[in-house]
C-alpha positions as CSV (number, residue, x, y, z in Angstrom):
1,M,-32.5,85.9,162.7
2,S,-33.7,89.1,161.2
3,E,-32.5,90.2,158.0
4,R,-30.0,93.2,157.9
5,V,-29.4,95.7,155.1
6,L,-26.2,97.4,154.3
7,R,-26.4,99.8,151.6
8,V,-23.4,102.2,149.8
9,A,-23.4,104.7,147.3
10,L,-20.7,106.3,145.3
11,R,-20.5,108.6,142.6
12,I,-17.6,107.7,139.7
13,P,-16.9,110.4,137.3
14,R,-16.8,108.0,134.5
15,P,-19.5,106.5,131.9
16,R,-21.6,104.0,133.6
17,E,-21.0,101.1,130.8
18,E,-17.8,101.8,131.6
19,V,-18.0,101.1,135.8
20,F,-20.5,98.0,135.0
21,A,-17.8,96.5,132.7
22,F,-15.0,97.1,135.7
23,F,-17.8,95.2,138.1
24,A,-18.5,92.8,135.4
25,A,-15.6,91.8,135.5
26,A,-14.9,89.0,138.1
27,Q,-11.1,89.2,138.8
28,N,-11.6,92.8,140.2
29,L,-13.2,91.4,142.8
30,Q,-10.2,90.5,144.5
31,A,-8.5,94.2,143.5
32,I,-11.2,95.5,145.7
33,T,-11.2,93.7,148.7
34,P,-9.3,94.3,151.4
35,P,-5.7,92.3,151.3
36,E,-5.9,90.6,155.1
37,L,-9.3,88.2,153.9
38,N,-6.6,86.7,151.3
39,F,-9.4,86.8,149.0
40,R,-9.0,84.5,146.1
41,I,-11.4,83.8,143.4
42,M,-11.6,79.5,143.0
43,S,-13.3,79.6,139.7
44,P,-11.1,79.2,136.4
45,L,-10.5,83.3,134.9
46,P,-11.7,85.0,132.5
47,I,-15.4,84.5,133.6
48,A,-18.3,85.3,131.9
49,L,-20.4,86.8,133.9
50,R,-24.1,86.5,133.2
51,Q,-27.6,85.5,134.9
52,G,-27.0,81.6,136.1
53,S,-23.3,82.7,136.6
54,L,-21.4,80.3,139.1
55,I,-18.3,81.7,141.4
56,D,-16.5,80.2,144.0
57,Y,-14.1,81.8,146.5
58,G,-11.8,81.1,149.3
59,L,-10.9,83.8,152.0
60,R,-9.4,84.1,156.0
61,L,-11.7,86.0,158.4
62,Y,-10.6,86.3,161.5
63,G,-8.4,83.5,160.7
64,I,-10.6,81.0,159.6
65,A,-10.9,79.8,156.1
66,L,-14.0,80.0,153.7
67,R,-15.4,78.6,150.9
68,W,-17.9,81.3,148.9
69,R,-20.0,80.5,146.0
70,T,-22.0,83.0,144.3
71,L,-25.1,82.8,141.7
72,I,-25.6,86.0,139.7
73,S,-29.3,85.5,139.8
74,T,-29.6,89.1,138.0
75,W,-28.1,90.5,134.7
76,E,-29.1,93.4,133.6
77,P,-26.2,95.3,131.9
78,P,-25.5,98.2,132.2
79,S,-28.0,99.1,134.9
80,C,-27.8,95.8,137.5
81,F,-27.2,92.5,138.5
82,V,-27.5,90.0,141.8
83,D,-25.4,88.1,143.3
84,E,-26.6,85.0,146.1
85,Q,-24.4,83.0,148.2
86,L,-25.5,79.8,147.7
87,V,-22.5,78.2,150.1
88,G,-20.8,80.2,152.6
89,P,-20.8,81.9,155.9
90,Y,-24.4,83.8,156.0
91,T,-28.0,82.0,156.0
92,Q,-28.7,85.0,153.3
93,W,-26.6,86.6,151.2
94,T,-28.1,88.6,148.5
95,H,-25.8,91.4,146.8
96,R,-27.7,94.4,144.6
97,H,-25.4,96.1,142.5
98,T,-27.1,99.2,140.5
99,F,-25.5,101.7,138.4
100,A,-27.4,104.9,137.1
101,D,-26.1,107.7,134.7
102,T,-25.9,111.0,136.5
103,P,-26.2,114.7,135.4
104,D,-22.6,115.4,134.9
105,G,-22.3,111.6,132.7
106,G,-20.7,109.8,135.8
107,T,-22.4,107.1,137.4
108,L,-24.2,106.7,140.9
109,V,-23.1,102.8,142.0
110,E,-25.2,101.4,144.4
111,D,-25.5,98.9,146.3
112,E,-27.5,97.1,148.9
113,V,-26.9,94.0,150.4
114,R,-29.5,91.5,152.2
115,Y,-28.4,89.3,154.4
116,R,-29.4,87.2,157.7
117,M,-26.5,85.5,160.2
118,P,-26.8,81.8,161.4
119,F,-27.3,80.3,164.3
120,G,-29.9,81.8,166.2
121,V,-29.1,84.1,169.4
122,L,-25.5,83.2,168.5
123,G,-25.6,84.6,165.2
124,R,-27.0,87.9,167.0
125,L,-23.7,87.8,169.4
126,A,-21.8,87.3,166.4
127,H,-23.5,90.2,164.0
128,L,-21.4,92.3,167.1
129,L,-18.6,91.4,164.9
130,V,-19.8,90.9,162.3
131,R,-21.2,94.5,161.3
132,P,-18.0,96.3,162.3
133,Q,-16.0,94.2,160.0
134,L,-19.0,94.7,157.0
135,D,-18.4,98.3,157.2
136,R,-14.8,98.4,157.5
137,I,-14.8,95.8,154.1
138,F,-17.4,98.1,152.5
139,R,-15.2,101.3,153.0
140,Y,-12.3,99.8,151.6
141,R,-14.0,98.5,148.4
142,T,-15.8,102.2,147.7
143,A,-12.1,104.0,148.7
144,R,-10.5,101.6,146.4
145,V,-13.2,101.6,143.1
146,H,-12.7,105.2,143.6
147,E,-8.9,105.0,143.1
148,L,-9.0,102.6,140.1
149,L,-11.8,104.4,138.5
150,T,-10.9,108.0,138.6
151,V,-8.8,109.5,136.6
152,S,-8.1,112.7,137.7
153,S,-5.8,113.4,140.6
154,Q,-8.4,115.7,142.5
155,V,-10.8,113.7,144.5
156,P,-14.4,114.1,142.7
157,D,-17.5,114.8,144.4
158,F,-18.6,111.3,145.4
159,T,-20.4,109.8,148.1
160,G,-19.0,106.8,150.3
161,E,-22.4,106.6,152.6
162,L,-22.3,103.4,154.0
163,T,-26.1,103.1,156.5
164,I,-26.7,99.2,157.9
165,S,-30.1,99.0,159.2
166,H,-31.7,96.4,161.0
């Protein structure tokens, strides 16, 4: 099956080092994942993220219990890191997180996920269910990150654009 790409961008009115530190704390992943996925980090906490770190997760999707193991394949604080699925539901899952300073002293957080579905033709059919689910998960994640990292009660200028290209 062909590679799919999902991109998300979010501006946060906090310094890049602080925003990177939030994402570098593995336990925060549970706080930004929709609760109905029953997402749990199985690896002992705290996890010191660095290149070569392995993280095991458990979650439920459509009532099916899934195990997921990721490898931190790139670690360049406070600019980017990449996690790659080693065990999980996808044939490929490579998630690049990048962090850049904005002119107002905030941070632009960009996610790029490159993924492939398993099972050939069946995977293409399954993608009809998976695509909207990924869209929803990343919209939830974007909203939660915004909520958790914004200190003001006013909504700052931010984008939460989400596109899935084929």
